[in-house]
DSSP file (Angstrom, degrees, kcal/mol; ACC not computed):
  #  RESIDUE AA STRUCTURE BP1 BP2  ACC     N-H-->O    O-->H-N    N-H-->O    O-->H-N    TCO  KAPPA ALPHA  PHI   PSI    X-CA   Y-CA   Z-CA
    1    1 A M      >       0   0    0      0, 0.0     5,-2.6     0, 0.0     6,-0.4   0.000 360.0 360.0 360.0 -34.6    0.0    0.0    0.0
    2    2 A A  T > 5 +     0   0    0      1,-0.2     3,-1.4     3,-0.2     5,-0.1   0.918 360.0  50.8 -64.8 -41.6    2.9    2.4    0.7
    3    3 A I  T 3 5S+     0   0    0      1,-0.3    -1,-0.2     2,-0.1    23,-0.0   0.874 110.1  49.5 -62.6 -36.9    4.3    1.7   -2.8
    4    4 A K  T 3 5S-     0   0    0      1,-0.0    -1,-0.3     0, 0.0    -2,-0.2   0.387 112.6-121.1 -83.7   3.9    0.9    2.5   -4.3
    5    5 A K  T < 5 +     0   0    0     -3,-1.4    -3,-0.2    -4,-0.2    -2,-0.1   0.868  64.3 145.2  58.9  40.1    0.6    5.7   -2.3
    6    6 A E      < +     0   0    0     -5,-2.6     2,-0.3     1,-0.1    -4,-0.2   0.502  63.8  17.8 -87.5  -4.7   -2.6    4.5   -0.7
    7    7 A Y        -     0   0    0     -6,-0.4     3,-0.1    -5,-0.1    -1,-0.1  -0.989  45.9-158.9-157.9 160.9   -1.8    6.2    2.7
    8    8 A D  S    S+     0   0    0      1,-0.3    30,-2.6    -2,-0.3     2,-0.4   0.602  88.7  37.6-109.7 -26.0    0.3    8.9    4.3
    9    9 A V  E     -a   38   0A   0     28,-0.2     2,-0.5     2,-0.0    -1,-0.3  -0.995  64.0-166.6-132.6 129.0    0.1    7.5    7.9
   10   10 A A  E     -a   39   0A   0     28,-2.3    30,-3.1    -2,-0.4     2,-0.6  -0.959   5.6-160.8-113.0 130.5    0.1    3.9    9.0
   11   11 A V  E     -a   40   0A   0     -2,-0.5     2,-0.6    28,-0.2    30,-0.2  -0.956   4.4-163.3-112.8 119.8   -0.9    3.1   12.6
   12   12 A V  E     -a   41   0A   0     28,-3.1    30,-2.3    -2,-0.6     2,-1.6  -0.902  12.2-148.0-103.7 122.0    0.2   -0.3   13.8
   13   13 A F  E     +a   42   0A   0     -2,-0.6     2,-0.3    28,-0.2    30,-0.1  -0.628  65.8  83.5 -89.8  79.9   -1.7   -1.6   16.9
   14   14 A S        -     0   0    0     -2,-1.6    41,-0.4    28,-0.5    -2,-0.1  -0.980  63.5-147.3-167.3 163.5    1.3   -3.5   18.3
   15   15 A Q        +     0   0    0     -2,-0.3     2,-0.5    39,-0.1    41,-0.1   0.177  55.1 133.5-121.3  10.0    4.4   -3.4   20.3
   16   16 A D    >   -     0   0    0      1,-0.2     3,-1.9    39,-0.1     4,-0.1  -0.501  49.2-151.5 -67.9 113.7    6.2   -6.1   18.4
   17   17 A Q  T >  S+     0   0    0     -2,-0.5     3,-1.8     1,-0.3     4,-0.4   0.649  87.2  78.5 -66.2 -15.0    9.6   -4.8   17.6
   18   18 A D  T >> S+     0   0    0      1,-0.3     3,-1.0     2,-0.2     4,-0.5   0.791  83.8  66.5 -61.3 -25.3    9.9   -6.9   14.5
   19   19 A F  H <> S+     0   0    0     -3,-1.9     4,-2.3     1,-0.2    -1,-0.3   0.601  78.1  81.5 -72.5 -10.1    7.6   -4.2   12.9
   20   20 A S  H <> S+     0   0    0     -3,-1.8     4,-2.0     1,-0.2    -1,-0.2   0.850  89.3  54.0 -63.5 -31.9   10.5   -1.6   13.2
   21   21 A E  H <> S+     0   0    0     -3,-1.0     4,-2.0    -4,-0.4    -1,-0.2   0.874 107.0  50.8 -67.5 -36.7   12.0   -3.1   10.0
   22   22 A V  H  X S+     0   0    0     -4,-0.5     4,-2.6     2,-0.2    -2,-0.2   0.915 108.1  52.6 -64.7 -43.2    8.6   -2.5    8.3
   23   23 A A  H  X S+     0   0    0     -4,-2.3     4,-2.2     1,-0.2    -2,-0.2   0.907 108.7  50.2 -60.0 -42.2    8.6    1.1    9.5
   24   24 A D  H  X S+     0   0    0     -4,-2.0     4,-2.2     1,-0.2    -1,-0.2   0.919 111.1  48.8 -60.5 -44.1   12.1    1.6    8.1
   25   25 A E  H  X S+     0   0    0     -4,-2.0     4,-2.4     2,-0.2    -2,-0.2   0.900 109.9  51.0 -64.8 -41.9   11.0    0.2    4.7
   26   26 A V  H  X S+     0   0    0     -4,-2.6     4,-2.3     1,-0.2    -1,-0.2   0.916 110.7  48.8 -63.2 -42.7    7.9    2.4    4.6
   27   27 A R  H  X S+     0   0    0     -4,-2.2     4,-2.4     2,-0.2    -1,-0.2   0.894 110.0  52.2 -64.1 -38.8   10.0    5.6    5.3
   28   28 A L  H  X S+     0   0    0     -4,-2.2     4,-2.7     2,-0.2    -2,-0.2   0.916 108.4  50.8 -62.1 -43.4   12.4    4.5    2.6
   29   29 A I  H  X S+     0   0    0     -4,-2.4     4,-1.9     1,-0.2    -2,-0.2   0.929 110.3  49.9 -59.2 -45.7    9.6    4.2    0.1
   30   30 A G  H  <>S+     0   0    0     -4,-2.3     5,-2.7     1,-0.2     4,-0.4   0.903 110.8  49.2 -60.0 -42.4    8.3    7.6    1.1
   31   31 A T  H ><5S+     0   0    0     -4,-2.4     3,-1.2     1,-0.2    -2,-0.2   0.926 110.7  49.7 -63.1 -45.3   11.8    9.1    0.6
   32   32 A E  H 3<5S+     0   0    0     -4,-2.7    -1,-0.2     1,-0.3    -2,-0.2   0.827 114.0  45.6 -63.9 -31.1   12.2    7.4   -2.8
   33   33 A Q  T 3<5S-     0   0    0     -4,-1.9    -1,-0.3    -5,-0.2    -2,-0.2   0.423 111.6-123.6 -90.5   0.6    8.8    8.8   -3.8
   34   34 A K  T < 5S+     0   0    0     -3,-1.2     2,-0.3    -4,-0.4    -3,-0.2   0.928  70.7 118.0  56.1  49.9    9.6   12.2   -2.4
   35   35 A R  S   <S-     0   0    0     -5,-2.7     2,-0.5    -6,-0.1    -1,-0.2  -0.958  70.0-100.8-142.2 161.1    6.6   12.3   -0.1
   36   36 A W        +     0   0    0     -2,-0.3     2,-0.4    -3,-0.1    -9,-0.0  -0.700  42.6 168.0 -85.2 126.3    5.9   12.4    3.6
   37   37 A V        -     0   0    0     -2,-0.5     2,-0.3   -10,-0.1   -28,-0.2  -0.998  11.0-168.7-138.6 135.7    5.0    9.1    5.2
   38   38 A Q  E     -a    9   0A   0    -30,-2.6   -28,-2.3    -2,-0.4     2,-0.4  -0.926   9.3-157.0-124.1 150.6    4.7    8.3    8.9
   39   39 A V  E     -a   10   0A   0     -2,-0.3    20,-2.2   -30,-0.2     2,-0.3  -0.997  15.2-171.9-124.8 129.6    4.4    5.1   10.9
   40   40 A A  E     -ab  11  59A   0    -30,-3.1   -28,-3.1    -2,-0.4     2,-0.5  -0.892  16.1-144.3-121.2 151.5    2.9    5.1   14.4
   41   41 A S  E     -ab  12  60A   0     18,-3.4    20,-2.8    -2,-0.3     2,-0.5  -0.962  13.0-163.0-116.5 114.3    2.6    2.4   17.0
   42   42 A A  E     +ab  13  61A   0    -30,-2.3   -28,-0.5    -2,-0.5    20,-0.2  -0.838  20.3 164.6 -97.4 132.8   -0.5    2.4   19.1
   43   43 A Y  E     - b   0  62A   0     18,-2.2    20,-2.4    -2,-0.5     2,-0.1  -0.990  36.1 -99.9-149.2 153.2   -0.3    0.4   22.3
   44   44 A P  E     - b   0  63A   0      0, 0.0     2,-0.4     0, 0.0    20,-0.2  -0.441  30.4-169.6 -78.3 145.9   -2.2    0.0   25.6
   45   45 A V        +     0   0    0     18,-2.0    20,-0.5    -2,-0.1     5,-0.1  -0.992  19.3 141.5-130.2 142.5   -1.1    1.7   28.8
   46   46 A S  B >   -C   49   0B   0      3,-0.6     3,-0.8    -2,-0.4    17,-0.0  -0.961  62.6 -95.6-165.3 166.1   -2.5    1.0   32.3
   47   47 A P  T 3  S+     0   0    0      0, 0.0    -1,-0.0     0, 0.0     0, 0.0   0.784 125.4  44.6 -61.0 -25.6   -1.2    0.7   35.9
   48   48 A T  T 3  S+     0   0    0      1,-0.0     2,-0.7    -3,-0.0    -3,-0.0   0.557  96.5  81.7 -96.4  -9.0   -1.1   -3.1   35.5
   49   49 A F  B <   -C   46   0B   0     -3,-0.8    -3,-0.6     1,-0.1    -1,-0.0  -0.873  57.0-174.6-101.9 116.7    0.6   -3.2   32.0
   50   50 A R        +     0   0    0     -2,-0.7     2,-1.5     1,-0.1    -1,-0.1   0.744  56.6  89.5 -88.4 -24.8    4.3   -2.7   32.3
   51   51 A N        +     0   0    0      1,-0.1     2,-0.3     2,-0.0    -1,-0.1  -0.581  48.0 172.4 -80.2  92.8    5.6   -2.5   28.7
   52   52 A G        +     0   0    0     -2,-1.5     2,-0.4    -7,-0.1    -1,-0.1  -0.178  42.0  98.0 -94.4  40.0    5.3    1.3   28.1
   53   53 A R        -     0   0    0     -2,-0.3     2,-0.1   -38,-0.0     3,-0.1  -0.970  55.0-151.3-130.3 143.1    7.0    1.3   24.7
   54   54 A G        -     0   0    0     -2,-0.4     2,-0.3     1,-0.2   -39,-0.1  -0.193  53.1 -55.9 -89.5-167.4    5.8    1.4   21.2
   55   55 A I    >   -     0   0    0    -41,-0.4     3,-1.1     4,-0.2    -1,-0.2  -0.551  67.4-100.7 -73.8 134.3    7.7    0.0   18.2
   56   56 A N  T 3  S+     0   0    0     -2,-0.3   -33,-0.1     1,-0.2    -1,-0.1  -0.210 104.3  18.5 -55.3 143.6   11.2    1.4   17.8
   57   57 A R  T 3  S+     0   0    0      1,-0.3     2,-0.3    -3,-0.1    -1,-0.2   0.753 106.9  99.2  63.9  28.3   11.5    4.2   15.2
   58   58 A T  S <  S-     0   0    0     -3,-1.1     2,-0.4   -20,-0.1    -1,-0.3  -0.878  83.8 -96.4-128.3 166.6    7.8    4.9   15.1
   59   59 A N  E     -b   40   0A   0    -20,-2.2   -18,-3.4    -2,-0.3     2,-0.4  -0.709  44.1-132.0 -79.1 135.5    5.7    7.6   16.7
   60   60 A W  E     -b   41   0A   0     -2,-0.4     2,-0.5   -20,-0.2   -18,-0.2  -0.773  20.6-170.5 -97.7 132.9    4.2    6.2   19.9
   61   61 A I  E     -b   42   0A   0    -20,-2.8   -18,-2.2    -2,-0.4     2,-0.4  -0.956  11.4-152.6-122.1 110.5    0.5    6.6   20.6
   62   62 A K  E     +b   43   0A   0     -2,-0.5     2,-0.3   -20,-0.2   -20,-0.1  -0.695  22.9 170.6 -83.6 129.3   -0.6    5.6   24.1
   63   63 A I  E     -b   44   0A   0    -20,-2.4   -18,-2.0    -2,-0.4     2,-0.1  -0.923  36.2 -96.8-134.3 161.1   -4.2    4.4   24.4
   64   64 A D     >  -     0   0    0     -2,-0.3     4,-2.4   -20,-0.2     3,-0.2  -0.378  38.4-109.2 -76.2 160.6   -6.3    2.7   27.1
   65   65 A R  H  > S+     0   0    0    -20,-0.5     4,-2.7     1,-0.2     5,-0.2   0.851 116.2  54.9 -58.8 -39.8   -6.7   -1.0   27.1
   66   66 A T  H  > S+     0   0    0      2,-0.2     4,-2.0     1,-0.2    -1,-0.2   0.924 110.4  45.2 -62.7 -45.2  -10.4   -0.8   26.1
   67   67 A T  H  > S+     0   0    0      2,-0.2     4,-1.1     1,-0.2    -2,-0.2   0.917 112.6  51.9 -63.9 -43.3   -9.7    1.3   23.0
   68   68 A Y  H >X S+     0   0    0     -4,-2.4     3,-0.8     1,-0.2     4,-0.7   0.940 110.2  47.8 -58.2 -49.0   -6.8   -1.0   22.1
   69   69 A Q  H >< S+     0   0    0     -4,-2.7     3,-0.8     1,-0.2    -1,-0.2   0.875 108.5  55.2 -61.3 -38.3   -9.0   -4.1   22.3
   70   70 A A  H 3< S+     0   0    0     -4,-2.0    -1,-0.2     1,-0.2    -2,-0.2   0.741 106.9  51.5 -67.5 -23.0  -11.7   -2.4   20.2
   71   71 A C  H << S+     0   0    0     -4,-1.1    -1,-0.2    -3,-0.8    -2,-0.2   0.578  85.2 108.1 -90.8 -11.0   -9.2   -1.7   17.4
   72   72 A L  S << S-     0   0    0     -3,-0.8     2,-0.7    -4,-0.7    -3,-0.0  -0.415  70.9-126.4 -73.4 142.5   -7.8   -5.2   17.0
   73   73 A D        -     0   0    0      1,-0.1    -1,-0.1    -2,-0.1    -2,-0.1  -0.795  25.4-177.2 -86.2 114.9   -8.7   -7.3   14.0
   74   74 A T        +     0   0    0     -2,-0.7     2,-0.1     2,-0.1    -1,-0.1   0.341  37.8 125.9 -97.8   6.7  -10.1  -10.6   15.3
   75   75 A Y        -     0   0    0      1,-0.1     2,-0.9     2,-0.1    -2,-0.1  -0.439  62.1-129.2 -67.3 136.6  -10.6  -12.2   11.9
   76   76 A N        -     0   0    0     -2,-0.1    -1,-0.1     1,-0.1    -2,-0.1  -0.788  21.5-172.6 -88.4 107.7   -8.9  -15.6   11.6
   77   77 A Y        -     0   0    0     -2,-0.9    -1,-0.1     1,-0.0    -2,-0.1   0.279  50.7-103.7 -84.9  10.8   -6.9  -15.4    8.4
   78   78 A G              0   0    0      1,-0.1    -2,-0.1     0, 0.0    -1,-0.0   0.723 360.0 360.0  76.6  21.3   -6.1  -19.1    8.6
   79   79 A I              0   0    0      0, 0.0    -1,-0.1     0, 0.0    -3,-0.0   0.452 360.0 360.0 -87.4 360.0   -2.5  -18.6    9.8
């Protein structure tokens, strides 16, 4: 989708650091296309949830657990 210029901002609802490589690739695509592209990591925060970090090299968006759960895709893609 980044290659096809279908978005300017991607929000990943995860804290999985493996996605930092994806964020790097998306920014590279934006640079090559001479356009602005951002990648953000939305993740839950609460007094009981200790991992207070988003994905490295993304913009971090702290959200409450209820909002985070409501945004998750629960479809089983057969993986």
